[in-house]
C-alpha positions in Angstrom: 47.7 -167.5 -43.5 45.1 -166.5 -46.0 43.2 -164.0 -43.8 44.3 -163.4 -40.3 41.2 -161.7 -38.9 38.1 -163.3 -40.4 34.6 -163.6 -39.1 31.2 -164.7 -40.3 30.1 -161.2 -41.4 29.3 -160.9 -45.1 32.2 -158.5 -45.8 34.8 -160.8 -44.2 33.3 -163.9 -45.9 33.4 -162.1 -49.3 37.0 -161.2 -48.8 37.9 -164.7 -47.7 36.3 -166.2 -50.8 37.8 -163.7 -53.2 41.3 -164.2 -51.8 40.8 -167.9 -51.5 39.8 -168.3 -55.1 42.7 -166.1 -56.2 45.2 -168.2 -54.3 43.8 -171.5 -55.5 43.8 -170.3 -59.1 47.5 -169.4 -58.7 48.3 -172.8 -57.3 46.4 -174.4 -60.1 48.4 -172.5 -62.7 51.7 -173.0 -61.0 51.3 -176.8 -60.7 49.5 -177.1 -64.1 46.6 -179.0 -62.5 43.7 -178.1 -64.8 41.5 -178.0 -61.7 38.0 -176.7 -61.0 37.8 -173.9 -58.4 34.6 -173.8 -56.4 33.3 -171.5 -53.7 30.5 -172.3 -51.2 29.7 -169.3 -48.9 27.4 -171.5 -46.7 25.1 -170.0 -44.1 25.5 -167.2 -41.5 27.1 -169.5 -38.9 30.0 -170.6 -41.2 32.8 -169.1 -43.2 32.1 -171.6 -46.0 34.9 -173.1 -48.1 36.8 -172.6 -51.3 37.9 -175.8 -53.2 40.4 -176.7 -55.8 39.5 -180.1 -57.4 41.8 -181.6 -60.0 42.1 -185.1 -61.4 44.5 -186.2 -58.7 44.3 -183.7 -55.9 41.5 -182.0 -53.8 42.3 -178.9 -51.7 39.8 -177.1 -49.5 40.3 -174.0 -47.4 37.7 -172.7 -44.9 35.1 -175.1 -43.5 35.7 -176.6 -40.1 39.4 -175.5 -39.8 39.8 -172.0 -41.5 43.4 -171.8 -40.4 44.3 -175.1 -42.2 44.0 -176.4 -45.8 42.6 -179.9 -46.2 44.6 -181.7 -48.9 44.0 -185.2 -50.2 44.5 -187.3 -53.3 41.5 -188.2 -55.5 40.7 -190.2 -58.6 39.1 -187.7 -60.8 36.8 -184.6 -60.4 33.8 -186.8 -59.4 35.7 -188.3 -56.4 34.6 -186.3 -53.4 36.0 -188.8 -50.8 39.5 -189.3 -52.1 42.5 -190.5 -50.1 43.5 -189.8 -46.5 42.9 -186.2 -45.3 46.0 -184.3 -44.7 46.4 -180.7 -43.5 48.8 -177.8 -44.1 48.8 -174.2 -43.3 46.8 -171.8 -45.6 49.9 -170.1 -47.0 50.2 -170.7 -50.7 53.7 -172.1 -50.6 52.8 -174.5 -47.7 49.9 -175.9 -49.8 52.1 -176.2 -52.9 54.9 -177.9 -51.0 52.4 -180.3 -49.4 50.9 -181.2 -52.8 54.3 -181.8 -54.4 55.5 -183.9 -51.5 52.5 -186.1 -50.9 50.4 -186.1 -54.0 52.4 -185.4 -57.2 
């Protein structure tokens, strides 16, 4: 799991976003995706989300389910709806395995 004890406090959110971007950059590099990495810290009642958006895959951590990664296929970096939503754990290897099995 990315961060075990998170909350909506600024320090916790900052750590979540820093670690989330670091992990998604590593996934991007390992899979050679040439993806954009974005972070939306959102308001005080939300953890926000960190997103990897490549030409063929969209991955988002945080948001409604901070203990899961949302993964779906997409058709380019302007496709924000993409294919069917699928979920994995937030562990780096879980996300990579899921992308390799279902998307690539």
